[in-house]
C-alpha positions as a printed NumPy array, in Angstrom:
array([[  0.   ,   0.   ,   0.   ],
       [  1.36 ,   3.419,  -0.989],
       [  2.104,   5.882,   1.783],
       [ -0.647,   8.452,   2.064],
       [  0.5  ,  11.987,   1.375],
       [ -1.142,  14.932,   3.054],
       [ -3.046,  17.516,   1.057],
       [ -3.696,  21.188,   1.658],
       [ -7.38 ,  21.144,   2.5  ],
       [ -9.189,  24.309,   3.604],
       [ -5.843,  25.956,   4.275],
       [ -4.505,  23.161,   6.492],
       [ -2.361,  20.091,   5.9  ],
       [ -4.442,  16.957,   6.408],
       [ -4.55 ,  13.316,   5.482],
       [ -6.746,  12.766,   2.407],
       [ -9.295,  11.023,   4.659],
       [-12.57 ,  12.897,   4.961],
       [-15.391,  12.081,   7.348],
       [-18.696,  12.052,   5.511],
       [-21.174,  14.575,   6.894],
       [-24.237,  12.447,   7.567],
       [-27.641,  13.956,   8.353],
       [-29.489,  14.804,  11.536],
       [-27.225,  14.243,  14.576],
       [-25.377,  11.313,  12.939],
       [-22.054,  13.077,  12.498],
       [-21.647,  15.672,  15.215],
       [-19.009,  17.797,  16.89 ],
       [-17.616,  14.899,  18.881],
       [-17.136,  12.561,  15.92 ],
       [-15.831,  15.255,  13.577],
       [-13.522,  16.76 ,  16.196],
       [-12.036,  13.31 ,  16.844],
       [-11.553,  12.755,  13.094],
       [ -9.714,  16.065,  12.678],
       [ -7.65 ,  15.368,  15.791],
       [ -6.535,  12.098,  14.193],
       [ -5.205,  14.03 ,  11.197],
       [ -8.091,  13.827,   8.741],
       [-10.889,  16.204,   7.766],
       [-13.739,  16.172,  10.277],
       [-17.258,  16.922,   9.045],
       [-20.259,  17.539,  11.276],
       [-23.798,  17.69 ,   9.997],
       [-25.375,  21.134,   9.889],
       [-28.789,  19.588,   9.193],
       [-30.867,  20.306,  12.3  ],
       [-27.953,  19.618,  14.63 ],
       [-28.444,  19.068,  18.355],
       [-28.099,  21.674,  21.098],
       [-27.677,  20.95 ,  24.808],
       [-28.945,  22.431,  28.055],
       [-26.861,  23.398,  31.08 ],
       [-26.786,  19.76 ,  32.228],
       [-25.48 ,  18.536,  28.881],
       [-28.787,  16.955,  27.901],
       [-30.085,  17.263,  24.336],
       [-32.663,  20.021,  23.995],
       [-35.79 ,  18.381,  22.52 ],
       [-36.951,  19.829,  19.23 ],
       [-40.519,  20.864,  20.025],
       [-42.561,  22.979,  17.633],
       [-45.14 ,  25.326,  19.126],
       [-46.138,  27.279,  16.024],
       [-49.694,  26.838,  14.799],
       [-48.844,  27.174,  11.118],
       [-46.239,  25.554,   8.906],
       [-44.542,  28.876,   8.35 ],
       [-44.29 ,  29.527,  12.092],
       [-42.841,  26.058,  12.652],
       [-40.452,  26.621,   9.733],
       [-39.066,  29.669,  11.534],
       [-38.626,  27.615,  14.702],
       [-36.789,  24.929,  12.713],
       [-34.346,  27.495,  11.308],
       [-33.651,  28.873,  14.79 ],
       [-33.049,  25.36 ,  16.168],
       [-30.748,  24.551,  13.228],
       [-28.596,  27.659,  13.631],
       [-28.256,  27.118,  17.368],
       [-27.374,  23.45 ,  16.864],
       [-24.856,  24.122,  14.123],
       [-23.001,  26.656,  16.259],
       [-23.035,  24.225,  19.198],
       [-21.543,  21.369,  17.17 ],
       [-18.92 ,  23.65 ,  15.585],
       [-17.722,  24.668,  19.053],
       [-17.517,  21.053,  20.227],
       [-15.647,  19.995,  17.075],
       [-13.19 ,  22.875,  17.378],
       [-12.471,  22.063,  21.01 ],
       [-12.002,  18.329,  20.383],
       [ -9.811,  18.853,  17.306],
       [ -7.366,  20.942,  19.304],
       [ -6.316,  22.86 ,  16.218],
       [ -5.385,  19.726,  14.251],
       [ -7.032,  19.198,  10.882],
       [ -9.815,  21.212,   9.264],
       [-13.405,  21.126,  10.468],
       [-16.111,  21.121,   7.8  ],
       [-19.86 ,  21.508,   8.079],
       [-22.176,  19.589,   5.761],
       [-25.539,  20.977,   4.686],
       [-28.185,  20.065,   2.126],
       [-29.125,  22.815,  -0.292],
       [-32.675,  21.515,  -0.521],
       [-33.201,  21.618,   3.237],
       [-35.565,  24.289,   4.474],
       [-33.892,  27.646,   5.066],
       [-30.473,  26.44 ,   3.865],
       [-29.135,  29.9  ,   3.02 ],
       [-30.251,  31.432,   6.307],
       [-28.92 ,  28.468,   8.301],
       [-25.56 ,  28.548,   6.534],
       [-25.16 ,  32.278,   7.135],
       [-26.362,  31.997,  10.73 ],
       [-23.953,  29.214,  11.66 ],
       [-20.945,  30.79 ,   9.92 ],
       [-21.71 ,  34.098,  11.651],
       [-22.102,  32.492,  15.078],
       [-19.097,  30.179,  14.731],
       [-16.56 ,  32.491,  13.089],
       [-13.114,  30.947,  12.873],
       [-14.328,  27.508,  13.976],
       [-15.32 ,  26.119,  10.561],
       [-12.81 ,  25.908,   7.726],
       [-15.001,  24.407,   5.001],
       [-18.584,  23.715,   3.955],
       [-19.709,  20.734,   1.914],
       [-23.094,  20.922,   0.259],
       [-25.159,  18.689,  -1.99 ],
       [-28.789,  17.736,  -2.634],
       [-29.504,  20.314,  -5.294],
       [-27.528,  22.951,  -7.16 ],
       [-26.001,  25.25 ,  -4.512],
       [-25.152,  28.221,  -6.7  ],
       [-25.174,  30.74 ,  -3.844],
       [-22.995,  28.665,  -1.523],
       [-19.829,  30.05 ,  -3.126],
       [-20.718,  33.677,  -2.482],
       [-21.851,  32.998,   1.089],
       [-18.752,  30.997,   2.035],
       [-16.381,  33.46 ,   0.359],
       [-17.942,  36.327,   2.31 ],
       [-16.952,  34.54 ,   5.543],
       [-13.514,  33.437,   4.312],
       [-14.556,  29.776,   4.38 ],
       [-13.773,  27.214,   1.675],
       [-16.654,  25.539,  -0.124],
       [-16.984,  22.001,  -1.49 ],
       [-19.927,  21.28 ,  -3.797],
       [-21.106,  17.664,  -3.905],
       [-21.788,  16.562,  -7.473],
       [-22.371,  13.265,  -9.241],
       [-21.064,  14.297, -12.67 ],
       [-18.745,  16.733, -14.42 ],
       [-21.815,  18.167, -16.134],
       [-23.296,  19.224, -12.807],
       [-20.078,  20.971, -11.78 ],
       [-19.849,  22.729, -15.151],
       [-23.305,  24.23 , -14.575],
       [-22.296,  25.448, -11.113],
       [-19.014,  26.879, -12.417],
       [-20.533,  28.775, -15.319],
       [-23.331,  30.277, -13.275],
       [-21.512,  31.273, -10.103],
       [-18.351,  29.504,  -9.003],
       [-15.987,  31.14 , -11.493],
       [-16.456,  34.37 ,  -9.535],
       [-15.242,  32.768,  -6.288],
       [-12.613,  30.286,  -7.476],
       [-10.148,  31.264,  -4.732],
       [-12.441,  29.737,  -2.118],
       [-13.256,  26.521,  -3.983],
       [-11.521,  24.089,  -1.648],
       [-12.36 ,  20.995,  -3.657],
       [-15.12 ,  19.13 ,  -5.46 ],
       [-16.791,  16.097,  -3.9  ],
       [-17.722,  13.448,  -6.434],
       [-20.438,  11.363,  -4.755],
       [-21.126,   8.148,  -6.618],
       [-24.898,   8.057,  -7.221],
       [-25.083,   4.245,  -7.131],
       [-22.959,   3.502,  -4.076],
       [-23.35 ,   6.375,  -1.631],
       [-25.614,   6.216,   1.382],
       [-28.433,   8.654,   2.004],
       [-29.688,  10.707,  -0.923],
       [-28.173,  10.002,  -4.322],
       [-27.703,  12.293,  -7.311],
       [-28.996,  10.063, -10.079],
       [-30.12 ,  12.051, -13.118],
       [-33.168,  11.208, -15.19 ],
       [-30.906,   9.801, -17.902],
       [-29.147,   7.353, -15.567],
       [-30.465,   3.893, -14.773],
       [-30.51 ,   3.158, -11.021],
       [-30.023,  -0.518, -11.816],
       [-27.016,  -0.022, -14.12 ],
       [-24.144,   1.405, -12.058],
       [-21.273,   3.058, -13.89 ],
       [-17.627,   2.909, -12.889],
       [-16.597,   6.028, -10.967],
       [-13.107,   6.22 , -12.511],
       [-14.04 ,   7.661, -15.944],
       [-16.561,  10.005, -14.326],
       [-13.927,  11.37 , -11.927],
       [-11.347,  11.563, -14.733],
       [-13.85 ,  13.65 , -16.691],
       [-14.302,  15.925, -13.67 ],
       [-10.522,  16.367, -13.393],
       [-10.324,  17.241, -17.099],
       [-12.943,  19.936, -16.527],
       [-11.049,  21.354, -13.531],
       [ -7.941,  21.604, -15.687],
       [ -9.969,  23.27 , -18.413],
       [-11.092,  26.035, -16.03 ],
       [ -7.6  ,  26.536, -14.578],
       [ -7.88 ,  24.478, -11.379],
       [ -5.567,  21.498, -12.018],
       [ -4.516,  21.157,  -8.347],
       [ -7.938,  21.55 ,  -6.741],
       [ -8.573,  18.302,  -4.841],
       [-11.368,  15.945,  -5.808],
       [-12.957,  13.997,  -2.967],
       [-14.153,  10.526,  -3.956],
       [-17.281,   9.696,  -1.956],
       [-19.551,   6.668,  -2.034],
       [-18.448,   3.054,  -2.096],
       [-15.068,   3.648,  -0.429],
       [-14.471,   0.978,   2.213],
       [-10.681,   0.793,   2.245],
       [ -7.884,   2.423,   0.249],
       [ -6.227,  -0.785,  -0.898],
       [ -9.023,  -1.105,  -3.462],
       [ -8.387,   2.464,  -4.658],
       [ -4.588,   2.47 ,  -4.606],
       [ -4.383,   2.981,  -8.375],
       [ -6.056,   6.376,  -7.864],
       [ -3.171,   7.605,  -5.701],
       [ -0.409,   9.534,  -7.501],
       [ -2.385,   9.046, -10.709],
       [ -1.834,  11.95 , -13.157],
       [ -5.219,  11.373, -14.805],
       [ -7.009,  11.755, -11.463],
       [ -4.75 ,  14.387,  -9.861],
       [ -4.947,  15.384,  -6.181],
       [ -7.482,  13.032,  -4.596],
       [ -8.995,  12.536,  -1.144],
       [-11.443,   9.868,  -0.022],
       [-14.621,  10.358,   1.952],
       [-15.833,   7.763,   4.431],
       [-19.47 ,   8.   ,   5.418],
       [-20.416,   4.485,   6.495],
       [-17.372,   3.286,   8.457],
       [-17.343,   6.258,  10.91 ],
       [-20.836,   5.179,  12.011],
       [-19.26 ,   2.265,  13.844],
       [-16.88 ,   4.104,  16.164],
       [-16.968,   4.854,  19.849],
       [-17.397,   8.574,  19.186],
       [-20.273,   8.015,  16.756],
       [-23.463,   9.392,  18.356],
       [-25.821,   6.754,  16.913],
       [-27.474,   4.283,  19.287],
       [-25.876,   1.011,  20.313],
       [-28.795,  -0.822,  18.677],
       [-27.951,   0.893,  15.377],
       [-24.268,  -0.027,  15.732],
       [-25.107,  -3.658,  16.462],
       [-27.42 ,  -3.799,  13.435],
       [-24.56 ,  -2.627,  11.22 ],
       [-22.535,  -5.641,  12.339],
       [-25.224,  -8.047,  11.11 ],
       [-26.026,  -6.651,   7.647],
       [-25.869,  -8.954,   4.652],
       [-25.031,  -8.035,   1.071],
       [-28.23 ,  -6.784,  -0.561],
       [-29.687,  -5.389,   2.662],
       [-29.215,  -1.826,   1.358],
       [-32.103,  -0.696,  -0.822],
       [-31.927,   2.069,  -3.442],
       [-35.415,   3.549,  -3.41 ],
       [-37.363,   6.645,  -4.421],
       [-39.705,   7.094,  -1.458],
       [-37.958,  10.232,  -0.163],
       [-40.091,  13.398,  -0.029],
       [-37.185,  15.228,  -1.689],
       [-37.791,  13.398,  -4.963],
       [-34.202,  12.061,  -4.937],
       [-33.252,   8.416,  -4.871],
       [-31.817,   7.32 ,  -1.542],
       [-30.049,   4.274,  -0.105],
       [-31.171,   2.804,   3.205],
       [-31.312,  -0.496,   5.09 ],
       [-34.29 ,  -2.712,   4.312],
       [-36.461,  -2.854,   7.415],
       [-40.086,  -2.591,   8.529],
       [-40.109,   1.131,   7.72 ],
       [-39.13 ,   0.629,   4.084],
       [-41.279,  -2.483,   3.777],
       [-44.316,  -0.43 ,   4.783],
       [-43.551,   2.193,   2.133],
       [-43.002,  -0.525,  -0.423],
       [-46.347,  -2.071,   0.499],
       [-48.133,   1.25 ,   0.08 ],
       [-46.807,   1.681,  -3.434],
       [-47.573,  -1.937,  -4.318],
       [-51.186,  -1.439,  -3.241],
       [-51.705,   1.21 ,  -5.892],
       [-54.041,   1.604,  -8.866],
       [-54.674,   4.358, -11.395],
       [-58.095,   6.002, -11.396],
       [-60.162,   8.331, -13.542],
       [-62.854,  10.802, -12.485],
       [-65.005,   9.675, -15.379],
       [-65.639,   6.382, -17.127],
       [-63.059,   6.457, -19.917],
       [-61.811,   3.479, -21.956],
       [-60.931,   0.571, -19.703],
       [-61.539,   2.682, -16.606],
       [-65.198,   1.681, -16.568],
       [-65.712,   0.207, -13.093],
       [-67.115,   2.478, -10.389],
       [-65.308,   2.534,  -7.028],
       [-66.242,   4.623,  -3.956],
       [-63.522,   6.705,  -2.266],
       [-63.572,   8.462,   1.099],
       [-66.176,   8.865,   3.817],
       [-68.672,  10.266,   1.309],
       [-68.082,   7.461,  -1.154],
       [-67.195,   9.743,  -4.027],
       [-67.129,   7.836,  -7.272],
       [-63.969,   7.213,  -9.294],
       [-63.405,   4.689, -12.054],
       [-60.891,   1.851, -12.16 ],
       [-60.234,  -0.889, -14.657],
       [-62.159,  -4.036, -13.802],
       [-58.899,  -5.821, -12.991],
       [-57.752,  -3.04 , -10.642],
       [-61.184,  -2.865,  -9.021],
       [-60.907,  -6.55 ,  -8.167],
       [-57.474,  -5.987,  -6.608],
       [-58.751,  -2.956,  -4.679],
       [-61.67 ,  -4.909,  -3.218],
       [-59.194,  -7.585,  -2.104],
       [-57.053,  -4.989,  -0.309],
       [-60.126,  -3.541,   1.391],
       [-61.141,  -7.015,   2.547],
       [-57.631,  -7.504,   3.965],
       [-57.992,  -4.359,   6.109],
       [-56.383,  -1.809,   3.781],
       [-59.677,  -0.034,   3.504],
       [-58.523,   3.593,   3.235],
       [-57.739,   4.621,  -0.368],
       [-55.637,   7.8  ,  -0.467],
       [-55.16 ,   9.948,  -3.561],
       [-51.686,  10.673,  -4.909],
       [-50.559,  13.535,  -7.171],
       [-50.251,  11.028, -10.04 ],
       [-53.977,  10.184, -10.202],
       [-53.534,   6.907,  -8.392],
       [-54.973,   5.5  ,  -5.181],
       [-52.878,   3.771,  -2.524],
       [-54.627,   1.552,   0.007],
       [-53.648,   1.715,   3.69 ],
       [-55.204,   0.838,   7.042],
       [-57.259,   3.408,   8.938],
       [-54.572,   3.886,  11.64 ],
       [-51.941,   4.428,   8.943],
       [-54.175,   6.894,   7.112],
       [-54.657,   8.883,  10.331],
       [-50.911,   8.899,  11.034],
       [-50.103,   9.998,   7.477],
       [-52.584,  12.847,   7.736],
       [-51.254,  13.895,  11.16 ],
       [-47.67 ,  13.941,   9.901],
       [-48.687,  16.034,   6.885],
       [-50.543,  18.539,   9.055],
       [-47.637,  18.838,  11.506],
       [-45.114,  19.62 ,   8.726],
       [-42.444,  22.094,   9.854],
       [-40.98 ,  22.888,   6.443],
       [-37.697,  21.004,   6.816],
       [-37.23 ,  20.911,   3.022],
       [-37.333,  23.61 ,   0.372],
       [-40.216,  21.632,  -1.092],
       [-41.783,  18.413,   0.129],
       [-43.674,  15.839,  -1.903],
       [-45.155,  14.267,   1.232],
       [-46.794,  17.327,   2.805],
       [-46.837,  19.669,  -0.266],
       [-44.955,  22.355,   1.716],
       [-42.772,  24.676,  -0.358],
       [-40.477,  27.503,   0.675],
       [-42.285,  30.113,  -1.406],
       [-44.818,  32.893,  -0.888],
       [-47.721,  30.447,  -1.106],
       [-46.139,  27.88 ,   1.217],
       [-47.152,  25.012,  -1.041],
       [-46.066,  23.076,  -4.105],
       [-49.639,  23.344,  -5.389],
       [-49.794,  19.552,  -5.749],
       [-51.684,  16.9  ,  -3.826],
       [-49.661,  15.618,  -0.822],
       [-48.133,  12.231,  -1.613],
       [-49.015,   9.446,   0.873],
       [-46.446,   7.146,  -0.755],
       [-43.715,   9.182,   0.955],
       [-43.078,  10.122,   4.601],
       [-42.021,  12.9  ,   6.994],
       [-38.246,  12.684,   6.745],
       [-37.607,  15.078,   9.644],
       [-39.718,  12.955,  11.975],
       [-38.045,   9.626,  11.192],
       [-34.457,  10.941,  11.126],
       [-34.945,  12.706,  14.456],
       [-36.402,   9.494,  15.869],
       [-33.651,   7.123,  14.764],
       [-30.845,   9.485,  15.736],
       [-32.287,   9.878,  19.23 ],
       [-32.895,   6.268,  20.155],
       [-35.988,   4.882,  18.401],
       [-35.862,   1.261,  17.251],
       [-33.96 ,   1.064,  13.987],
       [-36.436,  -1.336,  12.371],
       [-39.18 ,   1.281,  12.586],
       [-37.288,   4.257,  11.124],
       [-35.351,   5.285,   8.03 ],
       [-31.83 ,   3.892,   8.417],
       [-29.546,   5.407,   5.794],
       [-26.402,   3.45 ,   4.884],
       [-23.93 ,   3.116,   2.038],
       [-24.032,  -0.024,  -0.104],
       [-20.831,  -1.353,   1.464],
       [-22.292,  -1.46 ,   4.978],
       [-22.633,  -5.25 ,   4.778],
       [-18.823,  -5.449,   4.954],
       [-18.825,  -4.703,   8.69 ],
       [-19.811,  -8.351,   9.183],
       [-16.878,  -9.795,   7.253],
       [-14.092,  -7.251,   7.801],
       [-11.659,  -8.788,  10.34 ],
       [-11.124,  -5.343,  11.875],
       [-14.583,  -5.656,  13.452],
       [-14.202,  -9.28 ,  14.566],
       [-15.995, -10.236,  17.787],
       [-18.036,  -7.034,  17.662],
       [-15.031,  -4.715,  17.983],
       [-15.965,  -1.021,  17.793],
       [-12.885,   1.189,  17.301],
       [-12.244,   4.735,  18.333],
       [-12.071,   7.262,  15.506],
       [ -8.293,   7.391,  15.887],
       [ -8.032,   3.606,  15.584],
       [-10.162,   3.713,  12.428],
       [ -8.058,   6.486,  10.856],
       [ -4.894,   4.536,  11.647],
       [ -6.417,   1.431,  10.101],
       [ -7.374,   3.3  ,   6.939],
       [ -3.797,   4.474,   6.495],
       [ -2.649,   0.857,   6.25 ],
       [ -4.923,   0.405,   3.238],
       [ -7.484,  -1.678,   5.121]])
């Protein structure tokens, strides 16, 4: 295994080992500070991060606003407070070693205000910002105004070209690097385009080589690229090191830092990681963001899968094969199904899935009455955690709505991610993971249930394993 060379990242020398910035409270100040202290690049999540009271207990996120917009304002205030809190913890734990980055999602609710609020309240504590889930054009200007490096997360050279032409060329001095996140292998939300087949993964090497060619074209030949998604160990990526076609390269680890002593996830979650089998990670499109995402198959995903499977198209009038009347709702309003679909629907009703719910695609999904009530409650209690939400139809605009029917095939992502990160049973919540997570079970480093410290993991990674 080649000796790892340090890179200049966000103005500091660091190992090319980057902690992936996972969502709500899953990478925090403690984990990222430990990663930076070990010589790598620590990344805490700026997505609704936790704050603590005087006793060190997590401050519960409780929304008191009566409207979505009022709750949205509360969410932004919580997020800014939490981001500043985690930045301070990370800075203290790092002890001045290694850069500290904050990760945000551009499509999260209030992303611009949260980014500005955290950078203002944590001046000098954050050296870089990584950002994906959308096209963060304004991130460059915001970060540059605070003297902080920015790292867009993209899944293709084409996406970076669009960002460069529209905004980034004006702030090239503060472009710390470009994160290439493989859309087939990464955990959490994935950047698959409409032209890419989720079932036909492409090799990352030519895609990253194309990104490097573009960086050279725009005069940034030495700007680091961070390879993210599917990286388990460096031995399998050794041919990328000191490779003139790839150029300066760092590697992001999102899944392996979950299983460390400093990782804030529950012990139940950590133990589940040790038992995963190949194929247990499911690339799905249930997310209210509209993006594909990768998560562990469990009761939560099985329920969403079942909802979509119990689905039929309907028409308001008898048209063509849609000639069979079917009553919907408490008032029994008439819609029309095909005779075949009507037979299936009556079978679902007989099995207890007797609440047909309309979707924005002129289909009905059949759920139980308790599930229908819970879906409706979650939609009503929306706090605007996204810029736009398919599940609740919230949108961060003057109208406060997407103008479309709420989609019962999706879910409240804020609710489930808060729940799993604060102790709820992992089988009942969304459990994001990269597609290599099954390797915890077979990697000898984790034999007999061993859970390393962050420093032990970083040392292990430097050996190539």
